[in-house]
Backbone as a chain_set.jsonl record, in Angstrom:
{"seq": "MEAVGGPIEWPLERFERWYQRMVEPGRSTDLYCLIVSGKDQMPVGEVSFHGFDGSTATLNTKVVASQRGRGFGQDALQTFLRFFFDQVGGADLIDDVALGNTAGQRLLLRRGFLHDPTRHDVYLLRMTRQRYSERYE", "coords": {"N": [[117.784, -189.529, 69.609], [119.9, -187.206, 67.788], [121.636, -184.487, 69.325], [120.573, -181.242, 68.704], [121.576, -178.19, 67.384], [123.83, -175.758, 68.974], [127.297, -174.641, 68.991], [128.213, -172.526, 66.34], [130.6, -172.573, 64.057], [132.443, -169.946, 62.165], [134.201, -168.592, 59.799], [136.56, -165.883, 60.842], [136.085, -163.409, 59.609], [133.346, -163.62, 58.823], [132.262, -163.761, 61.324], [133.355, -161.37, 62.446], [131.634, -159.463, 61.022], [129.037, -160.107, 61.82], [128.924, -159.489, 64.239], [129.367, -156.917, 64.289], [126.939, -156.277, 63.157], [124.802, -157.56, 65.138], [125.663, -157.019, 67.744], [127.609, -154.827, 68.497], [128.188, -151.936, 66.697], [125.518, -152.771, 66.489], [121.944, -152.995, 65.248], [118.691, -151.498, 65.011], [116.928, -153.387, 63.99], [117.603, -155.6, 64.846], [118.476, -157.635, 67.781], [120.645, -159.001, 70.193], [120.94, -161.044, 72.752], [122.86, -162.399, 75.712], [122.214, -165.574, 77.609], [122.687, -165.818, 80.902], [123.913, -168.074, 83.515], [122.484, -167.928, 86.651], [123.957, -168.483, 89.083], [126.821, -168.543, 88.451], [127.129, -166.85, 86.646], [127.834, -167.253, 84.203], [127.853, -167.649, 80.564], [125.382, -169.652, 78.995], [123.927, -169.728, 77.082], [121.864, -168.11, 74.34], [119.502, -165.617, 73.209], [117.468, -163.896, 70.75], [116.357, -161.404, 68.642], [115.709, -160.985, 64.799], [115.539, -159.079, 61.991], [113.567, -157.244, 62.596], [110.629, -155.495, 61.518], [109.104, -153.125, 62.491], [107.153, -154.521, 63.422], [107.089, -157.194, 63.101], [109.277, -159.965, 64.0], [111.992, -162.485, 63.833], [112.591, -164.841, 66.048], [115.326, -166.152, 68.101], [116.53, -168.794, 69.78], [119.042, -170.237, 71.999], [120.301, -172.883, 73.965], [123.124, -174.236, 75.579], [123.978, -177.511, 75.107], [124.594, -178.899, 77.495], [123.464, -177.728, 79.432], [120.814, -177.561, 79.071], [117.339, -178.159, 80.09], [117.365, -177.173, 82.548], [115.832, -174.77, 82.701], [116.963, -172.418, 82.041], [116.147, -171.583, 79.138], [113.473, -171.303, 79.386], [113.319, -169.432, 81.428], [114.732, -167.174, 80.176], [113.178, -167.005, 77.734], [110.632, -165.798, 78.677], [111.245, -163.545, 79.751], [112.311, -162.192, 77.654], [110.112, -162.379, 75.876], [108.372, -160.484, 77.224], [110.087, -157.99, 76.925], [110.207, -157.539, 74.233], [107.497, -157.342, 73.644], [106.306, -155.286, 75.452], [108.23, -153.631, 75.554], [109.56, -153.138, 72.97], [107.426, -152.917, 71.609], [106.69, -154.84, 69.847], [104.629, -156.787, 67.456], [104.175, -159.365, 66.629], [106.089, -162.514, 66.881], [108.073, -164.497, 65.467], [109.276, -167.602, 64.823], [111.145, -170.355, 63.031], [111.747, -173.049, 63.569], [113.867, -175.995, 63.428], [112.469, -179.164, 61.857], [113.53, -181.256, 63.142], [113.922, -180.59, 65.655], [112.434, -180.994, 68.317], [112.613, -180.5, 71.09], [112.981, -177.779, 71.523], [110.634, -176.992, 69.815], [108.661, -177.735, 71.897], [109.301, -176.4, 74.054], [108.659, -173.635, 73.124], [105.876, -174.027, 72.608], [104.981, -174.465, 75.035], [105.438, -172.109, 76.184], [103.312, -170.574, 75.009], [103.372, -170.061, 72.149], [102.045, -170.684, 69.143], [101.533, -173.137, 66.63], [102.126, -172.678, 63.354], [100.876, -173.801, 60.573], [101.471, -173.521, 57.618], [103.887, -173.72, 56.611], [106.22, -176.32, 55.387], [108.621, -177.064, 55.545], [109.982, -176.307, 57.792], [109.226, -176.023, 61.273], [106.99, -173.822, 62.05], [106.375, -171.267, 64.287], [104.346, -169.183, 66.217], [103.928, -166.323, 68.132], [101.608, -163.69, 69.043], [101.045, -160.225, 69.796], [98.317, -160.157, 70.923], [97.916, -162.792, 71.838], [100.11, -163.204, 73.738], [99.373, -161.034, 75.377], [97.051, -162.132, 76.618], [97.933, -164.491, 77.933], [100.164, -163.635, 79.595], [99.587, -161.048, 80.71]], "CA": [[117.719, -188.142, 68.542], [121.039, -186.433, 68.027], [121.486, -182.887, 69.829], [120.161, -180.187, 67.558], [121.897, -176.622, 67.584], [125.236, -175.825, 69.31], [127.995, -173.477, 68.541], [128.396, -172.478, 65.01], [131.83, -172.1, 63.69], [132.422, -169.35, 60.957], [135.63, -167.629, 59.646], [136.6, -164.784, 61.675], [135.66, -162.251, 58.767], [131.818, -163.609, 59.007], [131.988, -163.418, 62.789], [133.182, -159.749, 62.887], [130.275, -159.04, 60.424], [127.632, -160.703, 62.58], [129.244, -159.029, 65.641], [129.002, -155.513, 64.073], [125.225, -156.124, 62.764], [123.925, -157.705, 65.984], [126.022, -156.35, 69.008], [128.257, -153.398, 68.532], [126.978, -151.06, 67.102], [124.083, -153.078, 66.305], [121.023, -152.351, 64.403], [117.522, -151.352, 65.696], [115.998, -154.303, 63.574], [118.284, -156.958, 65.55], [119.029, -157.813, 69.027], [121.287, -160.113, 70.743], [121.36, -161.252, 74.256], [123.411, -164.022, 76.145], [121.544, -165.993, 78.66], [123.839, -166.551, 81.878], [123.599, -168.696, 84.845], [122.474, -166.955, 87.931], [124.947, -168.799, 89.947], [128.368, -167.894, 88.366], [127.192, -165.638, 85.813], [128.7, -167.786, 83.018], [127.01, -167.845, 79.636], [124.775, -170.796, 78.719], [122.916, -169.618, 75.668], [121.601, -166.75, 73.826], [118.111, -165.234, 72.773], [117.802, -162.752, 69.99], [115.566, -161.55, 67.209], [116.359, -160.457, 63.622], [114.624, -158.671, 60.658], [112.221, -156.67, 63.032], [110.335, -154.332, 60.675], [108.587, -152.401, 63.382], [105.975, -155.226, 63.672], [107.502, -158.636, 63.212], [110.563, -160.216, 64.053], [112.322, -163.554, 63.968], [113.329, -165.179, 67.371], [116.342, -167.343, 67.779], [116.714, -169.185, 71.208], [119.988, -171.417, 72.063], [120.831, -173.172, 75.119], [124.413, -175.128, 75.349], [123.424, -178.842, 75.612], [124.981, -179.373, 78.942], [122.704, -176.604, 80.295], [119.616, -177.645, 78.723], [116.54, -178.913, 81.005], [117.437, -176.401, 83.844], [114.886, -173.631, 82.947], [117.209, -171.157, 81.289], [115.695, -171.04, 78.158], [112.272, -170.88, 79.716], [113.09, -168.063, 82.025], [114.847, -166.12, 78.958], [112.295, -166.692, 76.801], [109.628, -165.231, 79.371], [111.914, -162.143, 80.086], [112.552, -161.517, 76.133], [108.793, -161.901, 75.49], [108.313, -159.198, 78.097], [110.827, -156.946, 76.483], [109.617, -157.563, 72.764], [106.019, -156.838, 73.337], [105.979, -154.27, 76.17], [109.254, -152.356, 75.396], [110.029, -152.752, 71.822], [106.348, -152.706, 70.702], [106.535, -155.629, 68.616], [103.142, -157.156, 67.493], [104.392, -160.783, 66.268], [107.369, -163.17, 67.013], [108.227, -166.063, 64.962], [110.491, -168.913, 65.16], [111.094, -171.199, 62.089], [112.337, -174.21, 64.261], [114.057, -177.379, 62.621], [111.768, -180.241, 62.169], [113.918, -182.28, 64.217], [114.358, -180.029, 67.164], [111.218, -181.222, 69.237], [112.602, -179.957, 72.373], [112.639, -176.362, 70.949], [109.304, -176.998, 69.371], [108.184, -177.993, 73.061], [109.649, -174.761, 74.99], [107.893, -172.588, 72.458], [104.667, -174.172, 72.591], [104.861, -174.762, 76.682], [105.211, -170.634, 76.369], [102.226, -169.999, 74.443], [103.432, -170.007, 70.712], [101.153, -171.506, 68.277], [102.019, -173.73, 65.319], [101.523, -172.18, 61.983], [101.052, -175.161, 59.355], [101.547, -172.967, 56.415], [105.378, -174.123, 56.073], [106.248, -177.649, 55.57], [110.083, -177.342, 55.503], [110.331, -176.068, 59.309], [107.835, -176.266, 62.257], [106.681, -172.66, 62.077], [105.594, -171.121, 65.504], [104.242, -167.766, 66.123], [103.362, -165.273, 69.222], [101.197, -162.397, 68.514], [100.92, -159.389, 70.899], [97.249, -160.426, 71.639], [98.244, -164.025, 72.747], [101.031, -162.652, 74.655], [98.464, -160.301, 76.352], [96.107, -163.205, 77.037], [98.777, -165.461, 78.789], [101.132, -162.985, 80.542], [99.133, -159.604, 81.704]], "C": [[119.263, -187.507, 68.595], [120.76, -185.0, 68.354], [121.251, -181.903, 68.511], [120.765, -178.702, 68.191], [123.385, -176.906, 68.211], [125.976, -174.663, 68.617], [128.269, -173.534, 66.985], [129.965, -171.837, 64.591], [131.772, -171.377, 62.514], [133.88, -168.916, 60.827], [135.443, -166.308, 60.377], [136.019, -163.481, 60.744], [133.851, -162.224, 58.977], [131.571, -163.164, 60.519], [131.861, -161.95, 63.102], [132.036, -158.894, 62.209], [128.96, -159.192, 61.234], [127.818, -159.951, 63.826], [128.791, -157.525, 65.519], [127.261, -155.466, 63.958], [124.601, -156.584, 64.554], [124.567, -157.381, 67.693], [126.707, -154.953, 69.225], [128.666, -152.9, 66.977], [125.494, -151.642, 67.216], [123.194, -152.425, 65.433], [119.687, -152.286, 65.104], [116.687, -152.742, 65.08], [116.774, -155.634, 64.17], [118.688, -156.654, 66.959], [119.352, -158.93, 69.656], [121.37, -160.24, 72.105], [121.864, -162.286, 74.802], [122.314, -164.15, 77.577], [122.593, -166.498, 79.547], [122.946, -167.13, 83.075], [123.524, -167.735, 86.095], [123.423, -167.012, 88.991], [126.342, -168.252, 89.681], [128.367, -167.121, 87.279], [127.76, -165.89, 84.384], [127.305, -167.842, 81.917], [126.632, -169.128, 79.265], [123.759, -170.703, 77.467], [122.837, -168.027, 75.258], [119.997, -166.415, 73.408], [118.378, -164.017, 72.035], [116.575, -162.805, 69.232], [116.34, -160.605, 66.113], [115.576, -160.147, 62.947], [113.37, -158.184, 61.476], [111.795, -155.425, 62.255], [109.398, -153.369, 61.11], [107.225, -153.073, 63.789], [106.42, -156.71, 64.05], [108.866, -158.726, 63.395], [110.977, -161.667, 64.133], [112.904, -163.878, 65.157], [114.172, -166.193, 67.158], [116.473, -167.499, 69.386], [117.901, -170.521, 71.139], [120.3, -171.717, 73.631], [121.919, -174.344, 75.058], [123.896, -176.596, 75.887], [123.367, -179.371, 76.895], [124.101, -178.57, 79.658], [121.305, -176.965, 80.074], [118.662, -178.405, 79.8], [116.59, -178.167, 82.34], [116.583, -175.096, 84.041], [115.55, -172.32, 82.382], [116.394, -170.673, 80.12], [114.095, -170.715, 78.491], [112.137, -169.317, 80.408], [113.659, -166.668, 81.032], [113.994, -165.857, 78.12], [110.954, -165.567, 77.495], [110.19, -163.711, 79.455], [111.835, -161.488, 78.5], [111.182, -161.251, 75.735], [108.363, -160.643, 75.872], [108.798, -158.093, 77.366], [110.131, -156.685, 75.091], [108.472, -156.882, 72.643], [105.621, -155.586, 74.169], [107.006, -153.183, 75.897], [109.38, -151.912, 73.893], [108.768, -152.504, 70.905], [106.072, -153.611, 69.872], [105.264, -156.29, 68.445], [103.358, -158.887, 67.042], [105.731, -161.213, 66.295], [107.331, -164.148, 66.493], [109.279, -166.877, 65.182], [110.175, -169.794, 64.114], [112.125, -172.217, 62.87], [112.499, -175.402, 63.298], [112.897, -178.454, 62.946], [112.065, -181.311, 62.986], [114.153, -181.825, 65.723], [112.909, -179.945, 67.878], [111.205, -180.632, 70.626], [112.503, -178.305, 72.218], [111.402, -176.279, 70.485], [108.478, -176.884, 70.729], [108.081, -176.755, 73.957], [108.769, -174.077, 74.581], [106.593, -172.751, 73.021], [103.958, -174.081, 74.167], [104.545, -172.836, 76.675], [104.372, -169.863, 75.6], [102.32, -169.716, 72.914], [102.514, -170.859, 70.211], [101.674, -171.849, 66.815], [101.187, -173.191, 64.197], [101.719, -173.202, 60.891], [101.454, -174.621, 58.139], [102.921, -173.28, 55.828], [105.48, -175.469, 56.401], [107.698, -178.035, 55.699], [110.848, -177.078, 57.138], [108.953, -175.827, 60.191], [107.904, -174.749, 62.815], [105.892, -172.169, 63.646], [105.534, -169.442, 65.647], [103.57, -167.288, 67.495], [102.858, -164.075, 68.909], [100.867, -161.575, 69.861], [99.604, -159.86, 71.74], [97.503, -161.624, 72.503], [99.063, -163.974, 73.933], [100.167, -162.053, 75.897], [97.797, -161.308, 77.378], [96.959, -164.26, 78.245], [99.433, -164.67, 79.773], [100.652, -161.636, 81.275], [98.006, -159.995, 82.438]], "O": [[119.708, -187.376, 69.736], [119.855, -184.361, 67.818], [121.866, -182.02, 67.451], [120.433, -178.234, 69.279], [124.013, -177.951, 68.043], [125.436, -173.877, 67.84], [128.535, -174.618, 66.465], [130.306, -170.687, 64.868], [131.113, -171.918, 61.625], [134.636, -168.93, 61.799], [134.355, -165.743, 60.493], [135.493, -162.56, 61.369], [133.183, -161.216, 59.205], [130.753, -162.294, 60.818], [130.944, -161.353, 63.667], [131.581, -157.859, 62.697], [128.013, -158.407, 61.203], [126.807, -159.769, 64.505], [128.065, -156.958, 66.336], [126.524, -154.719, 64.601], [123.917, -155.719, 65.102], [123.858, -157.546, 68.685], [126.326, -154.126, 70.053], [129.414, -153.551, 66.247], [124.553, -151.147, 67.837], [123.537, -151.386, 64.868], [119.561, -153.191, 65.928], [115.759, -153.139, 65.785], [116.351, -156.728, 63.795], [119.173, -155.569, 67.281], [118.539, -159.849, 69.752], [122.003, -159.342, 72.662], [121.344, -163.337, 74.426], [121.82, -163.273, 78.285], [123.337, -167.413, 79.195], [121.814, -166.842, 83.463], [124.399, -166.933, 86.421], [123.751, -166.059, 89.697], [126.959, -167.604, 90.527], [129.43, -166.665, 86.856], [128.078, -165.013, 83.581], [126.13, -168.01, 82.243], [127.583, -169.904, 79.167], [122.981, -171.571, 77.071], [123.484, -167.069, 75.68], [119.333, -167.45, 73.353], [119.218, -163.189, 72.388], [115.858, -163.796, 69.097], [117.228, -159.783, 66.336], [114.562, -160.838, 63.032], [112.252, -158.596, 61.166], [112.486, -154.406, 62.3], [108.818, -152.72, 60.239], [106.325, -152.449, 64.352], [106.14, -157.272, 65.108], [109.635, -157.822, 63.066], [110.046, -162.282, 64.655], [113.866, -163.164, 65.438], [113.997, -167.044, 66.286], [116.515, -166.531, 70.145], [117.752, -171.532, 70.452], [120.519, -170.794, 74.416], [121.59, -175.385, 74.49], [123.454, -176.727, 77.028], [122.478, -180.069, 77.381], [124.053, -178.93, 80.835], [120.538, -176.643, 80.982], [119.219, -179.31, 80.422], [115.841, -178.56, 83.235], [116.527, -174.45, 85.087], [114.893, -171.288, 82.245], [115.984, -169.513, 80.077], [113.534, -169.857, 77.81], [111.348, -168.405, 80.164], [113.215, -165.521, 81.083], [113.857, -164.723, 77.661], [110.448, -164.676, 76.812], [109.436, -162.775, 79.19], [111.328, -160.389, 78.278], [110.892, -160.14, 75.293], [108.017, -159.783, 75.063], [107.999, -157.188, 77.126], [109.53, -155.627, 74.905], [108.285, -156.0, 71.805], [104.729, -154.855, 73.74], [106.717, -151.99, 75.99], [109.338, -150.738, 73.525], [108.853, -152.037, 69.769], [105.196, -153.356, 69.045], [104.673, -156.382, 69.522], [102.367, -159.581, 67.27], [106.593, -160.475, 65.819], [106.517, -164.958, 66.935], [110.2, -166.507, 65.909], [108.997, -170.147, 64.07], [113.332, -172.062, 62.684], [111.613, -175.793, 62.538], [112.451, -178.604, 64.084], [111.268, -182.118, 63.466], [114.476, -182.518, 66.687], [112.325, -178.866, 67.967], [110.19, -180.322, 71.249], [111.785, -177.718, 73.028], [110.904, -175.204, 70.819], [107.624, -175.998, 70.769], [107.07, -176.252, 74.446], [107.914, -173.721, 75.392], [106.111, -171.91, 73.781], [102.804, -173.748, 74.437], [103.501, -172.38, 77.142], [104.553, -168.654, 75.457], [101.361, -169.142, 72.398], [102.178, -171.824, 70.897], [102.126, -171.03, 66.015], [99.961, -173.216, 64.086], [102.833, -173.333, 60.384], [101.908, -175.511, 57.419], [103.102, -173.114, 54.622], [104.998, -175.914, 57.443], [108.004, -179.203, 55.937], [111.927, -177.525, 57.528], [107.856, -175.498, 59.738], [108.624, -174.414, 63.755], [104.883, -172.764, 64.025], [106.405, -168.645, 65.296], [102.628, -167.965, 67.909], [103.668, -163.269, 68.45], [100.479, -162.155, 70.875], [99.655, -159.967, 72.965], [97.351, -161.564, 73.723], [98.797, -164.578, 74.973], [100.221, -162.442, 77.063], [97.944, -161.315, 78.6], [96.437, -164.642, 79.293], [99.261, -165.05, 80.931], [101.231, -161.2, 82.27], [97.469, -159.204, 83.213]]}, "num_chains": 1, "name": "protein.A"}
């Protein structure tokens, strides 16, 4: 299978709009965090949510292909879940994973997300506050 994900190349103007929305100054509906290696503090990925409506947000997690399988995604996701549910007060976190991204699907399933079969164009996964509390508290 061909690797899924990776850097997105945008024109500078689009990147600047994204940066203003997600990073500086940012918005309360969106949060973007880098995943860094503990050893040399180099960025190896990202984890974020967007579209937070006071209850539900959409998750995004990416780890650069050369760093996958080293636990960065799992560690970052566990920290991010704790932050989303315990600090932000979210109730529902969803991720619409590409059908071909089986590694991403497995990561979220291992962390307790449940598959929501209502969508057929993506592999929709969901973590509720209740499920998070049952698994992690």
